[in-house]
N, C-alpha and C positions, 0 to 999 in steps of 0.2 A: 159546377163548383166556381164561385167567384173567386177574386184574387185574395180577400181577406180569409176565406175557408182553407185555401191553399196554403197560406203562411201558417194557420193554425195546425194544418195538417202535418207541414214539414217540421215545425217546431215539437208537436208532439212525437214524431219520429225519431227526433233528435233526442228528447228527453228520455224516450222509452229505451234508448241503447246509449247510455251515458258514457260508458267506457270506449265504446267504439268512436262516439262523437268527439270525446277528449282527445283521443290519439290523433284523429284527423285534424282537429283544430291545432293540435300541438305542432302537427308537421308543417302546416302553413304559417302558424306564429313564428316558428324557428326561422323560416325563410323570410318573413316580412320583417322579423326583428334584425336579422343580420343586414338586409337592405337599408333599413332605417338608421342603424348604428354605424354602418359603413358610411352611408352618406352623409351622416351627422357629422362624423369624423372628417370627411373630405370638405364639406362646406366650412366647417369650423377651421380647418388648415387653410383653405382658399381665403377666407375673411382675414385670417392672422397675417397672411403673407402679403395679401393687398394692404392691410394698414401698415405692415412694416415699409413696405416700398413707397407708401404715400405719405409717411409721417413728415418728409421733409417738403412737403407741397407736391403739387401737380405740374407745375410749369418749369420744370427743370430739364437741361440737355447736358449730357457729359461728353466731354471731348478727350480721348486719350490718345497718346502718341502710337504709331505703328498700325499697320492695317490688319484688323483682325482675321480677313479673309485670306491673307497671305501668310501671317506669322502665326496666327491663332494665340498670341500672347501680347500683353500689355507692354508697350514700348519702355515702361517704367522698369521693365526687367531686362529687355535686350536693347542691343544697339540700333537705332534707326537712323534714316537719312537725315533728318533735322529734328531736334528735340522740342517739345512745347517748351515755350519760356513765359516769363513773366510779360515781355513785349508783346506776345500773342494775346494774353489776357487783356492787356491794354487796348489793343487792337480791336478785340471783341466787343469792349464796352462801348466802342463808337457806333456799333450796328444799330440801327433804328429797332425800337421795341425790345431790345435787351437791356434789362434794368440794373443788373450787376453781375459780375463774374468772380469767382473764387479759384486762384490758382491752389493746387493741393499737391503737397509732399507728403508722403506718409512713411513712418519708420518706427523702429523700436529702440529706446534708450533707457539708460538709468537715470532716475530723477532722486536727487538727494537734498536733504534738508537737516541740518545738524548731524546727528547720528543715524538717521532714518534714511532709508534708501529703498526704492523698488524699481523694477523694471515695468514701462508701461508704453502704450502707444503715443507716439508724438506727431501731431499734425502741423505741417507748415501751410498756413493759410494767410488770409489777410482780413481786413475791417469788415467785410461784408458777410461774413459767416452767419452771424445771428439772423440776418435777413434772408440768406439765400437757404440756408439749413434749417430755418425755424427754430433756432436754439435760443434760449433766454440766458442772461448774466443774473446771477443772483446777488452777487456783491462786486463792488468795484466796476471795472468795465473792460470791454473787449478790446483788442489789439488797435492799435491806431492806424489810420489810412496812409501807410508808407510802405510801398513796393521797393524802395531804393536798396542797393546792394549794401548800404551800411545801415539797413534799419535797426533801430535801437533794440536791446535785448530784453524785450518784455516776454513774459508768459501768462497765459491764462490757464487755470488748472481745472479739471473736471471735478465734480463734487466728490466722487469717491477718493481721488488723488489727494484733494485737499483735506479730507477727513483722516485718512491713514498717515499723511505726513505731518500734519499740524494739529490734529485733534481739535480741541476747543480754542486753540491759539488763533488769533486774527492772521491768516497768511498775507494780507495785503502789505505790500512794500518790502516783504522779506526777500532776500537773496536765496535762490535755489542754484543747484546745478543740474544741468540737463546735458547728458553726454559730454560730461567734463568742462562746459562752459558755463559761465555765471549768467543768470537772468533775474530780472526783477519780476516778482508776481504783482500784477495789476487787477487781477479779477478771479472771481470763481463762478463756473457755470452753474445753473440750476439743474437739478438731476433730470435726465431724460430717458433713462432706462436702457434697454437692449434693442438692438436691431438684427435679426436674424442670428442670435448668439453672440453678437458683438456688444460689449459693454461700453457705451457711448459716455459713460460718466468716468471710465478708467482712461482718460486721455489728458495730454497737455497740448496746448495750442501755441505756437510760436510763429513768427513771420516767415513766410514762404522762403525769402532768401536766405534766411539764417538755416533754415531746415536743409535746403540744397548744399549748403557748406557743410552741415553738420553730417549729413549722410553721403557726402562725396559724389553728388549726382548732377548730371548736367540738365535733365529733362524733368518737368513737373510729370507727377504720376497721372494727373488729370486737370482739367479745367471744367468747373461747374458753372453753367450760365443759367441766369433766372431770366425768362422773358415775361412780358406783359400779359396780364390775364385777358383772355379773349383773342390772342394771337394764335395763328395756326403754327403747330411745331414743325410741320414739313417745310413751310416756307422759310422759318427761322433757320432751319437746319441747313437748308440751301444757301443762305446767305452766308452762314458760317464756313460751309465748305467752299465757296468761291473765294471768300477772303482768305483762307487758310492755304489753299492752292496757290493763290497769288503770292502770298508771302513764303511759303515753303518750296514752290515750283513743282510739287507734286502732291498727289493725296496719300501723304505718308501718316495718316491719322484715322481714327474711327470716330464717328459721331453716333451717340445712342440717345434716343429720346424716351422717356418714361412710357409712352404708348408702345414702343417697341419691347421695352422690358416687359411690360404687362402682357403683351401678345405671346411672348416667349413662355411666360408664367401660363397663360391661358392655355397653350398648347401642353404644357407638362401636366396642369390639372386635368385636361381632357383625357390624356392616357390613364391618369388616377381614376377619374370618374369611370373609364371604360372598364378597368380592371375591377372596380367596385361592383359594376353592374353585372360583369360575368361572375363574380363569386356568388352575389345575391341571386342571379338567375339560376344558378346550380341548385342553390337552397330551395327557390320557388319551384324548380322542375321536381324536385323530390316530393315537396308538398303536394303538387299536382298529382303526380303518380300515386300518391296515398290516397287522395280523395277518389280518384278513379277505382283504384282497388277496393276501397272500402263501399263504395256506391255500387260496384259490381256485386260484391258479396251482399248488400242490402236487397239488391233486386232479387237475388235468388232466394233469399229467406223470406221474402214478402211476396211470393208468387201468389198466394192465395188472395192476400188484399189487393193485389193488382187485378185479379181474376174477378172480384167482387166490383170493384170499381168500374171495370168494362161492363160488367153485368147490369149495373145500375144506370149505364149510358154514358159512362165517360169514354170520349174518343181517344184516338192514337194521341193527338196533339195535346189534349188534357194530361194524359199520363206523362208525356215528355216535359210538360210545364211543371208538373208536380215534382218530379225527380230533379229537374234543373233548379227549381227554386230551392230544394232542399241542399244540393250541392252548392248553389250560391250562398246561401247562409251559412254553411260551414265555412266557406272561404272568407266572408264578411267578418265572421266572429273570429276566426284566425286572424284575420287582417288587424281588427281592434286589438287583441291580445299581442300581435307582435308589434304594432305602434307603441304600445305600453312598455313591453320588454326593450325595444330598441332605444326609445327615448329615455327610459328610465337607466338603461345601461350607459346612454351617452352622458345622462346626468351624473351618474356615479363616477364614471371615468373622470369627469371634470373636476368633481370634488375630491377624488383621491390624488389625481395629477393635475393640478391648477395650470401647469405649463402645457397640458395638451388640450387645445381648444376644440370644443364641440358646438355645434349649432344644428337644430332640427326645424327647418322652415315648416310653416303649416302647410305650404303646398306640397311639400314631400310627403306629410303624412296623409292628406287627401288622395295623393296619387298613389301612395302604397295602399290605401283602403280600397280604392277602385281596382287596383292590379289584383289584389286578394280577391275581391268579388268575381273579377272576369276569369281568373284561374279556377275558381271553384265552378263557375258556370261552364267553362270550357271541358273541365274534367270530368262534369257529370253529363254532359251530353251523350257520350258513348253508352253508359248504363241506362240513361233515361230512354234512349232508342231502342235499346234491348228489351226494355220493360214494355215500351209500346207495341213491339211487334209480337208480344206473347199472344198466343190463342187464349181467349177468355175460358173456355171450357176445360182446356189442359191446366190452365192456372187455378181454377177452382177445384180441380181433382186433388192438388196439393194440400187442401184444407184437411 
């Protein structure tokens, strides 16, 4: 019997026992569908978080006060040996290959105009924010390049804050109150959206020195440094570390590159992938057991057919091949059904919950189909060998 005849024989066997074949295929389809759906969710979340982390660019280094390895907390929240200062940011600007730095102070304060008031995030920054954070100004201009202690009381509004405080009124040149102090509005930022649940449009930007006074802080929350494209982040980090140790007398700060953040993210997503694989593996194990059970029953029900094949000259290897092909077809058909179920479920989830990203890579679908076929083959080996070991005469007596 050639390979084409073996395929026809296996298909005829599957069609003749439609209910049995359907239940077997269903078991594999559920397992493959679970794997495809969960991996689609995992890949979608992976891409979403990567996009969130890199929307400010990929050439950023963050410096925060305090040693994370000893305190476990940012120095913006606790007392440290020496706070990060505006002068530190000025010194970092002079390091070769660093193109710009942004001193950052963050807090929450009431923003008022006329009789309207709302509490929102207040960022104390400087003029390089649009360049370093890759933000755009839609109206007016951003803060001037002034890091002096008596920096002018200018404010730039996020798009949401501008809409809620001013509506259709032009906010440029208007006086607002932030934390009880008067500021002149000189710009409105373009809509940016959210990052990891934080609304970047619901914010107000003021000079860093004024934010330090507003929130009664001595230390910056962090300094973000933008380095030139093509530079090695590790080398730039070492230069920053050397300079700040010279200025502070000790390493009382923490330097984090985006590569390090993405490595941490990768380890977290690796655990997620492992959990997804374990769940899908259980489902596939159940499907494999189902194929083994069904094929074992099929061998017992088709003893006469096996005996006839042996009597017509089919060898043991041929019998093994026939039943292995049938089991592989069951697995492959179940794999196709599972891919349809999994990818369809992922699409439906993203349609119903747009904030829950999903993505089904073609490579995952091909791998899932191959896995289903292999599971079918492995599950059918034992029943196929049982069929091959049957005595032809005893098998024919079952007729």
